[in-house]
N, C-alpha and C positions, 0 to 999 in steps of 0.2 A: 203896553210895553213889548206883545207879540209883534205888532203892527212898526215897531221902530227895527226892531229884528229883521223882518221881511225887506223891509229899506234898507238895510245895511249891507247886505247880500244882492241887490240889485245891481245889476251892471246898468251904464247910460247905454243909450238906446244907438247912439254910433257905434259903441263896440260889438252890440246885438246884429248891428246892421254887417259892420266887417266880419263877424264870424258868417252870416249867412253867405258874403259876396264868397268869402275864401270858400267856403263848404262848395257852392255852384263851380268856384273854377277848377278846384280840386277835381270833381266830377266831371268839366268836362274836358279838360286835360288829360284822365284816364282813357275816355271814351275816345279822343283823338289819336291815342296813343295806340288803341283796340282798331282803331279805322285806320290809322298809317300799317300796321302789323298786318292786318287783311289786307292791303292795298300792295305791300312790298311782297306777299308769299302769292299773292294772284298774277303780278307783275313776273315773276320770276318762274312760276308756272307755267306763263303766257309764251315766254321767251323760250322756255325748254318745248313744248311744246311746237313753237313754228324751228325753233332748229331741227327737231327731228323730223318736221314736214320734210326742211331743206334738202336734209340729208338724204330719206326716201326719193324722194328726186333724183338727189344724186346718184344714189346707188341702180336708180332703174334705167338714169342714163348712162351710167358705165357700163350696165348687163347689157344693152341695147348695144353700146361701140363694142363689146366681148363679143357677141353673136356675128356683129357684122366684120370684125377680126376672123373670127374663127372659117366664118362662110369664105371671106377672101384668100386665106390659107387653105382652105379644101380646093379652091378652083385654083389657085397656084400648084397644089402638090396632084392635080386631077395627071390621068394618062397622057390626054392627047398636049396640055399643057407643058409635060416635063416631054414629052418626043418632040415638039417644034423645039424648046430650050437645047437639046441636045442636038438635032439638026442645027441649030443657028452656033452651036458652039462645036460644027465639025465632028460630031461622036456619030457614030454609028451602029447596028444589031450587030452583037456577034454572031457569027455561025460556029459551029460545032470545031471546026477544024482551026479557029482560032482561039477558042480556051485551051490554055496548060495549067495542068495539076502538078501542084510542088506539094512532097513528101517532107513533114518537118518532123525531125526527131525529137520523139519522146514525147508528144503527143500523140495520147490516144484516141481521140476525136471524140465524139459526142457519146456517153453512156446509155444505154439501151434503159428507158422507165417503162417499167408495166406499170400502165394505171387498172388493170383489170385482170382477173385470174385468166389464163389460157382456157381455151374452149376445149370440153371434154367430148368423147364419143358420143357417151352416155349419157342423155336429158337428164336431168334431175328433176324428179318428181314433187312438186312442192303440194300439198292437200290444203287449197285456200279456205277452202269452208270446211268446219268441223263438221261430223258426224252428226252431232247432238240438233245441228240445225237446217238438217235433211230431213227431219223426223216429222211427221204431220201432226197438228194437233192430235185429231184419232186417235193414232201410233201411242203419243206422249200418255194420253187420257189412259187406253184400255192398258197399257204398261204400269201407270200408275196401281190402276185398281188392283190388277193380278198381283200387284208386290203388297199392296194394302191386306188380300186374301191371304197370300203367302205367310205373311207375319202374323196375322190374326191366328191363320191355323197351326201355326209352329208355335205361338203361345198357348193355344189350351191343352 
């Protein structure tokens, strides 16, 4: 009777084969999903790294161009170039007699700004080194010894 009970619950061989194939395919699909996710993340990280590298190269190129433009501007604003440009535009250097001063009502001129205190007649003595630091080690030792003797003599 026990044998017939086992046979009743036993599945057909083709069903067990289908279950094994289904389990294998399920594991295979999970592995493929993990591999696909890994490839996607690797590709996006590589793309970001490549973009960062291109942007750094572009930044270096722009910095070089900026330095070139600043050098060109400095050359254009140099005294020799400005003097030649002024002479080409028929400007000449002004003499003392050519200058006219115009007074404007209500304009008081530049205000005086004092950044430092006015100098005094008497120099201010600043003692940078404290007197305790001018004392030698022997003086300090003798003074300490005498203080110790005085305190012991005073307490007795």
